C-alpha positions as YAML, in Angstrom:
chain: A
units: angstrom
residues:
- id: 1
  name: MET
  ca: [-13.46, -4.68, -14.38]
- id: 2
  name: ALA
  ca: [-11.62, -7.19, -12.23]
- id: 3
  name: ASP
  ca: [-11.08, -6.69, -8.51]
- id: 4
  name: LEU
  ca: [-7.46, -5.56, -8.20]
- id: 5
  name: SER
  ca: [-7.45, -5.03, -4.42]
- id: 6
  name: VAL
  ca: [-5.01, -7.04, -2.31]
- id: 7
  name: GLU
  ca: [-3.79, -7.11, 1.30]
- id: 8
  name: ILE
  ca: [-0.22, -6.96, 2.53]
- id: 9
  name: GLY
  ca: [-0.02, -7.95, 6.18]
- id: 10
  name: GLY
  ca: [-3.39, -6.37, 6.88]
- id: 11
  name: LEU
  ca: [-2.66, -3.29, 4.78]
- id: 12
  name: ARG
  ca: [-5.22, -2.92, 2.00]
- id: 13
  name: LEU
  ca: [-4.00, -1.84, -1.44]
- id: 14
  name: LYS
  ca: [-6.57, -0.67, -4.00]
- id: 15
  name: ASN
  ca: [-4.43, -2.43, -6.62]
- id: 16
  name: PRO
  ca: [-1.18, -4.43, -6.47]
- id: 17
  name: VAL
  ca: [1.05, -1.89, -8.25]
- id: 18
  name: MET
  ca: [3.55, 0.01, -6.09]
- id: 19
  name: THR
  ca: [6.72, 1.95, -6.79]
- id: 20
  name: ALA
  ca: [10.16, 0.78, -5.70]
- id: 21
  name: SER
  ca: [12.14, 2.90, -3.28]
- id: 22
  name: GLY
  ca: [14.75, 5.16, -4.83]
- id: 23
  name: THR
  ca: [13.06, 5.27, -8.24]
- id: 24
  name: PHE
  ca: [10.06, 7.48, -7.53]
- id: 25
  name: GLY
  ca: [11.42, 10.11, -5.16]
- id: 26
  name: TYR
  ca: [8.76, 11.06, -2.61]
- id: 27
  name: GLY
  ca: [6.01, 10.65, -5.18]
- id: 28
  name: LEU
  ca: [5.53, 14.37, -5.70]
- id: 29
  name: GLU
  ca: [8.16, 14.38, -8.44]
- id: 30
  name: PHE
  ca: [5.84, 12.20, -10.56]
- id: 31
  name: ALA
  ca: [2.58, 14.01, -9.82]
- id: 32
  name: ASP
  ca: [2.56, 15.68, -13.26]
- id: 33
  name: PHE
  ca: [2.73, 12.28, -14.99]
- id: 34
  name: VAL
  ca: [0.74, 9.89, -12.81]
- id: 35
  name: PRO
  ca: [-2.45, 10.29, -10.70]
- id: 36
  name: LEU
  ca: [-0.67, 9.25, -7.49]
- id: 37
  name: GLU
  ca: [-3.85, 8.29, -5.67]
- id: 38
  name: GLU
  ca: [-4.52, 5.59, -8.28]
- id: 39
  name: LEU
  ca: [-1.43, 3.59, -7.31]
- id: 40
  name: GLY
  ca: [-1.60, 0.79, -4.77]
- id: 41
  name: GLY
  ca: [1.25, 2.33, -2.84]
- id: 42
  name: ILE
  ca: [4.30, 4.56, -3.11]
- id: 43
  name: ILE
  ca: [7.51, 3.49, -1.38]
- id: 44
  name: VAL
  ca: [9.52, 6.64, -0.92]
- id: 45
  name: LYS
  ca: [13.30, 6.90, -1.11]
- id: 46
  name: GLY
  ca: [15.49, 5.40, 1.60]
- id: 47
  name: THR
  ca: [15.47, 7.17, 4.96]
- id: 48
  name: THR
  ca: [18.08, 6.82, 7.69]
- id: 49
  name: LEU
  ca: [18.31, 7.97, 11.29]
- id: 50
  name: ASN
  ca: [20.99, 10.54, 10.47]
- id: 51
  name: PRO
  ca: [21.63, 12.48, 7.23]
- id: 52
  name: ARG
  ca: [23.77, 10.76, 4.59]
- id: 53
  name: GLU
  ca: [25.70, 12.39, 1.77]
- id: 54
  name: GLY
  ca: [25.80, 9.25, -0.36]
- id: 55
  name: ASN
  ca: [28.73, 8.19, -2.52]
- id: 56
  name: ASP
  ca: [30.84, 10.33, -4.83]
- id: 57
  name: TYR
  ca: [29.98, 10.65, -8.53]
- id: 58
  name: PRO
  ca: [29.83, 8.84, -10.87]
- id: 59
  name: ARG
  ca: [27.27, 6.64, -9.20]
- id: 60
  name: MET
  ca: [25.09, 5.40, -12.06]
- id: 61
  name: ALA
  ca: [26.01, 3.45, -15.18]
- id: 62
  name: GLU
  ca: [23.94, 1.96, -17.98]
- id: 63
  name: THR
  ca: [24.40, -1.73, -18.79]
- id: 64
  name: ALA
  ca: [22.87, -4.20, -21.23]
- id: 65
  name: SER
  ca: [19.16, -4.40, -20.26]
- id: 66
  name: GLY
  ca: [19.74, -2.65, -16.99]
- id: 67
  name: MET
  ca: [21.58, -0.11, -14.90]
- id: 68
  name: LEU
  ca: [24.04, -0.01, -12.02]
- id: 69
  name: ASN
  ca: [23.83, 2.43, -9.15]
- id: 70
  name: CYS
  ca: [25.81, 3.19, -6.02]
- id: 71
  name: VAL
  ca: [23.93, 6.28, -4.84]
- id: 72
  name: GLY
  ca: [24.56, 5.32, -1.23]
- id: 73
  name: LEU
  ca: [21.23, 6.18, 0.41]
- id: 74
  name: GLN
  ca: [21.65, 9.92, 0.14]
- id: 75
  name: ASN
  ca: [18.99, 11.60, 2.30]
- id: 76
  name: LYS
  ca: [18.56, 14.29, 4.94]
- id: 77
  name: GLY
  ca: [17.61, 11.95, 7.79]
- id: 78
  name: VAL
  ca: [14.38, 10.92, 9.45]
- id: 79
  name: ASP
  ca: [13.83, 14.14, 11.39]
- id: 80
  name: TYR
  ca: [13.97, 16.16, 8.17]
- id: 81
  name: PHE
  ca: [11.55, 13.69, 6.62]
- id: 82
  name: CYS
  ca: [9.11, 14.03, 9.51]
- id: 83
  name: GLU
  ca: [9.28, 17.82, 9.62]
- id: 84
  name: HIS
  ca: [9.48, 18.75, 5.94]
- id: 85
  name: ILE
  ca: [8.57, 15.84, 3.63]
- id: 86
  name: TYR
  ca: [5.72, 14.26, 5.58]
- id: 87
  name: PRO
  ca: [3.53, 17.40, 5.60]
- id: 88
  name: GLU
  ca: [3.79, 17.48, 1.80]
- id: 89
  name: ILE
  ca: [2.85, 13.85, 1.21]
- id: 90
  name: GLU
  ca: [0.42, 12.98, 4.00]
- id: 91
  name: GLY
  ca: [-2.54, 14.08, 1.88]
- id: 92
  name: ILE
  ca: [-1.75, 11.79, -1.07]
- id: 93
  name: GLY
  ca: [-4.65, 9.35, -1.32]
- id: 94
  name: THR
  ca: [-2.72, 6.08, -1.34]
- id: 95
  name: ASN
  ca: [-0.45, 4.06, 0.93]
- id: 96
  name: MET
  ca: [2.69, 6.10, 1.52]
- id: 97
  name: ILE
  ca: [5.40, 3.69, 2.70]
- id: 98
  name: VAL
  ca: [8.85, 4.68, 3.94]
- id: 99
  name: ASN
  ca: [11.94, 2.63, 3.13]
- id: 100
  name: VAL
  ca: [14.14, 2.51, 6.24]
- id: 101
  name: SER
  ca: [17.88, 1.86, 6.32]
- id: 102
  name: GLY
  ca: [20.51, 1.80, 9.04]
- id: 103
  name: SER
  ca: [23.97, 0.73, 10.16]
- id: 104
  name: SER
  ca: [22.91, -1.11, 13.33]
- id: 105
  name: PRO
  ca: [19.70, -2.71, 14.64]
- id: 106
  name: GLU
  ca: [19.42, 0.20, 17.06]
- id: 107
  name: ASP
  ca: [19.59, 2.73, 14.20]
- id: 108
  name: TYR
  ca: [16.86, 0.91, 12.30]
- id: 109
  name: ALA
  ca: [14.64, 0.68, 15.38]
- id: 110
  name: GLU
  ca: [14.98, 4.36, 16.31]
- id: 111
  name: CYS
  ca: [14.30, 5.49, 12.75]
- id: 112
  name: ALA
  ca: [11.26, 3.19, 12.56]
- id: 113
  name: ALA
  ca: [9.95, 4.43, 15.91]
- id: 114
  name: ARG
  ca: [9.95, 8.04, 14.72]
- id: 115
  name: ILE
  ca: [8.06, 7.07, 11.58]
- id: 116
  name: ASP
  ca: [5.63, 5.01, 13.66]
- id: 117
  name: ALA
  ca: [4.32, 8.26, 15.11]
- id: 118
  name: LEU
  ca: [3.25, 9.56, 11.67]
- id: 119
  name: GLU
  ca: [-0.47, 8.86, 11.29]
- id: 120
  name: LYS
  ca: [-0.59, 8.75, 7.49]
- id: 121
  name: ILE
  ca: [2.36, 6.39, 7.03]
- id: 122
  name: PRO
  ca: [0.79, 2.91, 7.39]
- id: 123
  name: ALA
  ca: [3.88, 0.81, 6.70]
- id: 124
  name: ILE
  ca: [7.65, 0.75, 6.37]
- id: 125
  name: GLU
  ca: [9.94, -1.32, 4.20]
- id: 126
  name: LEU
  ca: [13.22, -2.32, 5.84]
- id: 127
  name: ASN
  ca: [16.25, -2.31, 3.58]
- id: 128
  name: ILE
  ca: [18.43, -4.99, 5.15]
- id: 129
  name: SER
  ca: [20.97, -4.87, 2.33]
- id: 130
  name: CYS
  ca: [22.84, -2.19, 4.28]
- id: 131
  name: PRO
  ca: [26.35, -2.86, 5.67]
- id: 132
  name: ASN
  ca: [26.53, -3.83, 9.33]
- id: 133
  name: VAL
  ca: [29.19, -1.50, 10.73]
- id: 134
  name: LYS
  ca: [29.67, -3.66, 13.82]
- id: 135
  name: HIS
  ca: [30.56, -6.74, 11.76]
- id: 136
  name: GLY
  ca: [33.03, -5.58, 9.15]
- id: 137
  name: GLY
  ca: [30.58, -4.16, 6.65]
- id: 138
  name: MET
  ca: [28.77, -7.40, 5.77]
- id: 139
  name: ALA
  ca: [25.17, -6.66, 4.84]
- id: 140
  name: PHE
  ca: [22.56, -7.54, 7.46]
- id: 141
  name: GLY
  ca: [20.49, -9.33, 4.88]
- id: 142
  name: VAL
  ca: [23.04, -11.96, 3.87]
- id: 143
  name: THR
  ca: [22.74, -14.03, 7.07]
- id: 144
  name: CYS
  ca: [19.68, -15.27, 8.92]
- id: 145
  name: GLU
  ca: [21.12, -13.94, 12.17]
- id: 146
  name: GLY
  ca: [21.78, -10.46, 10.77]
- id: 147
  name: ALA
  ca: [18.39, -10.17, 9.12]
- id: 148
  name: ALA
  ca: [16.59, -11.44, 12.20]
- id: 149
  name: SER
  ca: [18.43, -9.03, 14.49]
- id: 150
  name: VAL
  ca: [17.18, -6.01, 12.55]
- id: 151
  name: VAL
  ca: [13.59, -7.21, 12.34]
- id: 152
  name: LYS
  ca: [13.49, -8.13, 16.03]
- id: 153
  name: ALA
  ca: [14.75, -4.68, 17.05]
- id: 154
  name: VAL
  ca: [12.33, -2.87, 14.76]
- id: 155
  name: ARG
  ca: [9.32, -5.03, 15.63]
- id: 156
  name: ALA
  ca: [9.74, -4.09, 19.29]
- id: 157
  name: ARG
  ca: [9.28, -0.40, 18.46]
- id: 158
  name: TYR
  ca: [7.19, -0.35, 15.29]
- id: 159
  name: HIS
  ca: [3.51, -1.27, 15.42]
- id: 160
  name: LYS
  ca: [2.21, -0.97, 11.85]
- id: 161
  name: THR
  ca: [2.74, -3.09, 8.73]
- id: 162
  name: LEU
  ca: [6.38, -4.19, 8.51]
- id: 163
  name: ILE
  ca: [7.76, -5.17, 5.08]
- id: 164
  name: VAL
  ca: [11.31, -6.50, 4.86]
- id: 165
  name: LYS
  ca: [13.20, -6.06, 1.58]
- id: 166
  name: LEU
  ca: [15.43, -9.05, 0.95]
- id: 167
  name: SER
  ca: [18.86, -9.09, -0.65]
- id: 168
  name: PRO
  ca: [19.42, -11.48, -3.58]
- id: 169
  name: ASN
  ca: [23.15, -11.67, -2.81]
- id: 170
  name: VAL
  ca: [22.72, -14.78, -0.67]
- id: 171
  name: THR
  ca: [23.00, -18.55, -0.88]
- id: 172
  name: ASP
  ca: [19.41, -19.37, 0.14]
- id: 173
  name: ILE
  ca: [16.94, -16.48, 0.15]
- id: 174
  name: ALA
  ca: [14.15, -18.73, 1.48]
- id: 175
  name: ASP
  ca: [16.10, -19.19, 4.72]
- id: 176
  name: ILE
  ca: [16.42, -15.44, 5.13]
- id: 177
  name: ALA
  ca: [12.69, -15.01, 4.48]
- id: 178
  name: ARG
  ca: [11.81, -17.59, 7.13]
- id: 179
  name: ALA
  ca: [14.14, -15.88, 9.61]
- id: 180
  name: VAL
  ca: [12.47, -12.48, 9.25]
- id: 181
  name: GLU
  ca: [9.00, -14.05, 9.29]
- id: 182
  name: ALA
  ca: [9.85, -15.66, 12.63]
- id: 183
  name: GLU
  ca: [10.75, -12.27, 14.10]
- id: 184
  name: GLY
  ca: [7.48, -10.64, 13.12]
- id: 185
  name: ALA
  ca: [7.74, -9.38, 9.54]
- id: 186
  name: ASP
  ca: [4.30, -8.92, 8.00]
- id: 187
  name: SER
  ca: [5.59, -9.21, 4.44]
- id: 188
  name: VAL
  ca: [8.78, -9.55, 2.43]
- id: 189
  name: SER
  ca: [9.69, -7.71, -0.77]
- id: 190
  name: LEU
  ca: [12.26, -9.04, -3.20]
- id: 191
  name: ILE
  ca: [14.59, -8.66, -4.83]
- id: 192
  name: ASN
  ca: [16.86, -5.77, -4.01]
- id: 193
  name: THR
  ca: [19.61, -5.10, -6.55]
- id: 194
  name: ILE
  ca: [22.23, -7.67, -7.54]
- id: 195
  name: MET
  ca: [25.83, -6.62, -6.99]
- id: 196
  name: GLY
  ca: [27.67, -5.93, -10.24]
- id: 197
  name: MET
  ca: [30.20, -3.70, -11.95]
- id: 198
  name: ALA
  ca: [31.09, -2.17, -15.30]
- id: 199
  name: ILE
  ca: [34.47, -1.05, -16.66]
- id: 200
  name: ASP
  ca: [35.63, 1.83, -18.83]
- id: 201
  name: ILE
  ca: [38.35, 0.04, -20.81]
- id: 202
  name: GLU
  ca: [39.87, 3.29, -22.10]
- id: 203
  name: LYS
  ca: [40.34, 4.77, -18.65]
- id: 204
  name: ARG
  ca: [40.97, 1.31, -17.18]
- id: 205
  name: GLN
  ca: [38.70, 1.93, -14.24]
- id: 206
  name: SER
  ca: [35.21, 1.21, -12.97]
- id: 207
  name: LEU
  ca: [32.33, 3.29, -14.26]
- id: 208
  name: LEU
  ca: [31.26, 3.73, -10.62]
- id: 209
  name: SER
  ca: [33.09, 5.72, -7.96]
- id: 210
  name: ILE
  ca: [33.20, 2.87, -5.44]
- id: 211
  name: GLY
  ca: [33.86, 0.12, -7.98]
- id: 212
  name: THR
  ca: [30.66, -1.88, -7.64]
- id: 213
  name: GLY
  ca: [26.95, -1.11, -7.57]
- id: 214
  name: GLY
  ca: [23.50, -2.61, -7.60]
- id: 215
  name: LEU
  ca: [22.18, -3.99, -10.88]
- id: 216
  name: SER
  ca: [18.50, -3.42, -11.68]
- id: 217
  name: GLY
  ca: [16.26, -3.46, -14.74]
- id: 218
  name: PRO
  ca: [15.04, -6.19, -17.12]
- id: 219
  name: ALA
  ca: [18.31, -8.11, -16.84]
- id: 220
  name: VAL
  ca: [17.52, -9.17, -13.26]
- id: 221
  name: LYS
  ca: [13.92, -10.31, -13.82]
- id: 222
  name: PRO
  ca: [14.59, -14.05, -14.29]
- id: 223
  name: VAL
  ca: [16.57, -14.12, -11.04]
- id: 224
  name: ALA
  ca: [13.90, -12.12, -9.20]
- id: 225
  name: LEU
  ca: [11.13, -14.36, -10.52]
- id: 226
  name: ARG
  ca: [12.93, -17.50, -9.36]
- id: 227
  name: MET
  ca: [13.56, -16.06, -5.90]
- id: 228
  name: VAL
  ca: [9.96, -14.88, -5.44]
- id: 229
  name: TRP
  ca: [8.82, -18.38, -6.41]
- id: 230
  name: GLN
  ca: [11.13, -19.92, -3.81]
- id: 231
  name: VAL
  ca: [10.16, -17.53, -1.04]
- id: 232
  name: ALA
  ca: [6.42, -17.70, -1.69]
- id: 233
  name: LYS
  ca: [6.58, -21.46, -1.09]
- id: 234
  name: ALA
  ca: [8.67, -21.04, 2.07]
- id: 235
  name: VAL
  ca: [6.67, -18.49, 4.09]
- id: 236
  name: LYS
  ca: [3.07, -17.82, 5.10]
- id: 237
  name: ILE
  ca: [3.34, -14.02, 4.98]
- id: 238
  name: SER
  ca: [2.65, -12.09, 1.80]
- id: 239
  name: VAL
  ca: [5.36, -11.60, -0.80]
- id: 240
  name: ILE
  ca: [5.94, -8.47, -2.88]
- id: 241
  name: GLY
  ca: [7.80, -9.04, -6.14]
- id: 242
  name: LEU
  ca: [10.14, -6.63, -7.88]
- id: 243
  name: GLY
  ca: [13.06, -6.73, -10.25]
- id: 244
  name: GLY
  ca: [12.89, -5.82, -13.93]
- id: 245
  name: ILE
  ca: [9.13, -5.31, -14.16]
- id: 246
  name: SER
  ca: [8.44, -3.15, -17.22]
- id: 247
  name: ASN
  ca: [4.93, -4.10, -18.30]
- id: 248
  name: ALA
  ca: [1.77, -5.95, -17.29]
- id: 249
  name: ARG
  ca: [3.04, -9.27, -18.61]
- id: 250
  name: ASP
  ca: [6.05, -9.06, -16.29]
- id: 251
  name: ALA
  ca: [3.79, -8.27, -13.35]
- id: 252
  name: ILE
  ca: [1.49, -11.18, -14.09]
- id: 253
  name: GLU
  ca: [4.45, -13.56, -14.12]
- id: 254
  name: PHE
  ca: [5.27, -12.43, -10.58]
- id: 255
  name: PHE
  ca: [1.68, -12.97, -9.43]
- id: 256
  name: MET
  ca: [1.68, -16.45, -10.87]
- id: 257
  name: VAL
  ca: [4.78, -17.47, -8.90]
- id: 258
  name: GLY
  ca: [3.29, -16.17, -5.65]
- id: 259
  name: ALA
  ca: [3.62, -12.40, -5.35]
- id: 260
  name: THR
  ca: [0.59, -10.64, -3.87]
- id: 261
  name: ALA
  ca: [1.78, -7.24, -5.09]
- id: 262
  name: ILE
  ca: [4.61, -5.85, -7.18]
- id: 263
  name: GLU
  ca: [6.93, -2.84, -7.23]
- id: 264
  name: ILE
  ca: [8.13, -1.06, -10.35]
- id: 265
  name: GLY
  ca: [11.56, 0.56, -10.20]
- id: 266
  name: THR
  ca: [13.99, 1.20, -13.04]
- id: 267
  name: ALA
  ca: [11.19, 1.35, -15.63]
- id: 268
  name: ASN
  ca: [10.02, 4.62, -14.02]
- id: 269
  name: PHE
  ca: [13.13, 6.30, -15.39]
- id: 270
  name: LEU
  ca: [12.25, 5.28, -18.94]
- id: 271
  name: ASP
  ca: [8.51, 5.96, -18.78]
- id: 272
  name: PRO
  ca: [7.14, 7.98, -15.84]
- id: 273
  name: THR
  ca: [3.62, 6.69, -16.59]
- id: 274
  name: VAL
  ca: [4.56, 3.00, -16.56]
- id: 275
  name: THR
  ca: [2.86, 2.24, -13.23]
- id: 276
  name: ILE
  ca: [-0.60, 3.21, -14.49]
- id: 277
  name: LYS
  ca: [-0.01, 1.39, -17.77]
- id: 278
  name: VAL
  ca: [0.89, -1.77, -15.84]
- id: 279
  name: ARG
  ca: [-2.19, -1.46, -13.63]
- id: 280
  name: ASP
  ca: [-4.45, -1.08, -16.65]
- id: 281
  name: GLY
  ca: [-2.69, -3.92, -18.45]
- id: 282
  name: ILE
  ca: [-3.23, -6.27, -15.51]
- id: 283
  name: ASN
  ca: [-6.93, -5.45, -15.51]
- id: 284
  name: GLU
  ca: [-7.23, -5.99, -19.25]
- id: 285
  name: TRP
  ca: [-5.50, -9.38, -19.03]
- id: 286
  name: LEU
  ca: [-7.73, -10.51, -16.17]
- id: 287
  name: ASP
  ca: [-10.87, -9.45, -18.06]
- id: 288
  name: ARG
  ca: [-9.69, -11.19, -21.21]
- id: 289
  name: HIS
  ca: [-9.11, -14.42, -19.33]
- id: 290
  name: GLY
  ca: [-12.36, -14.34, -17.36]
- id: 291
  name: CYS
  ca: [-10.71, -13.68, -13.98]
- id: 292
  name: LYS
  ca: [-12.84, -11.78, -11.49]
- id: 293
  name: SER
  ca: [-9.92, -10.92, -9.23]
- id: 294
  name: VAL
  ca: [-6.14, -10.69, -9.35]
- id: 295
  name: LYS
  ca: [-6.20, -13.17, -6.46]
- id: 296
  name: ASP
  ca: [-7.33, -15.82, -8.96]
- id: 297
  name: ILE
  ca: [-3.81, -16.01, -10.42]
- id: 298
  name: ILE
  ca: [-1.62, -15.49, -7.34]
- id: 299
  name: GLY
  ca: [0.53, -18.56, -6.77]
- id: 300
  name: VAL
  ca: [-0.93, -20.70, -9.55]
- id: 301
  name: ILE
  ca: [2.56, -21.93, -10.36]
- id: 302
  name: ARG
  ca: [3.83, -24.03, -7.50]
...
């Protein structure tokens, strides 16, 4: 059996397969299907400083080879997470990582600081695709300045592994990656969803309540793969790849372009056991090709 262990900014993963935020709940929802402790990490659903109701329904729509969503970060806030969710998940034997969102650098930093105090949460993933309320709703992650401002604020108050999730809705994602690296990010994960929309031609309206949503699933994989390749060449910190990964072959493509680990998202909705199947498939491929470690294939395509 090949060595599947990897490190993300000093955080050791027993294998490189993690779950993408918003697609795996808090992990407990999948406990009947997957041995949670056998995953490299579980990134729980987005958490904000204050409770959020999310957007009105409908907020999901199926598309060709993918899906759109505009859930809107519905959650009960970080204090609820700390008091009610954390006690239920702290005993899960893998890396439990919290996805953090906000509407200002101060919001992000305060939310991160409260999670910093939780002993069994070794890392957070910053979602910088959120709208900046102080600058007209433009997402933090679409400018170097906006992305850097969030990471700088959080880094000052958060002392564990800091992963920054990058938006693909930008001109040059490598520039954004370099900006967050400079402010102390330990790793970057990419890509977040691509903005899209779908129309009901009979009702003559969008299939989503707010008009647009984030596209995920197999349709986005070629874009995600290209962006991971670009970013892996641009930064020295580790890169986590996600976007349309449905099987081991997809995962291996991401390793080859420079990802140290991967996240599986939309595929969890189709097959709740997909994460373990991907892990086993990676191991089988490595054995078949005489590779002693997954590290042997990371970044082979430059």
